Steps between C-alpha positions, in 0.01 A plus 500: 500500500260228402224755447727709280598197296140392441382850413797554270429173323131581461558858383775399261293216356204723417655840440802562273489870616557389856816304401632794297431746789649269757829447316554848361540674837691382802275724715195316380631177668514680834157658441353156422658371817327771705168448328484128557530533878134580557407200289733283706341627819153411373618148404673468840169581680317245281757234581473586868124456491518180290749309714506690829854638472768586247788258435777711645311575822404134532864389463607746770216416735335843466126567492326835467188530710272771639566615851228262624675204333278456195614446139488802274235539224616563148432875538688519832805316358488716189489809720801365696687444177441851369589649839819299487558634143496853624651475854733208445597515132458877422289410187800292367738797450840349577678771701190585698434128558836469674397763758153357564637149541762621751225685689278189510794275607572746781142480619513115495836502675343706785218245534232715328284402213575627149323833457282358223378222728448741794301749290279230348440316830670174406761293678763253373513185702803273489576146609833313527623386162700185421846529347382355172236774456757767555732329256223464237415867539863605473545285191186643338613857587858453366366324191264783423782755548730306266228472234430874523873583474541262200202654317624854568848408372353343189288810436795734547728301271240470232445129520130530546325529165133586445313225318 
């Protein structure tokens, strides 16, 4: 969402045509949402390389490593992200995403790796997490969900105006 907000702000600042295109068609909003995912995955891989983990994984005590316990390179983490985009998120198409997420959850529930980790040769390591980390993650997750719902409601009721 942060990536979409930043890209939307940049595009709307420098291109009146983008603002017009974005607000004329409801389908264009969904298309923009699908198109920003690859950019978000690139930024995610950059963040992983810069600080050694991503904020959500750090809060939950998770760390992605190679099978021999080494940290991933930028290219490896990016490959994992794009594998997850296909096998875990079905390229961002909502109905298909539901099925791929259920499939991945089933694998994890059976003690297997997610298929995108297994196919790329990576492993997710976990450590015990304090209650406050779980609470912080839950608060961040619910807050993000509420913000997305509020923005969607504003858009549908026409309270969002292009500048």
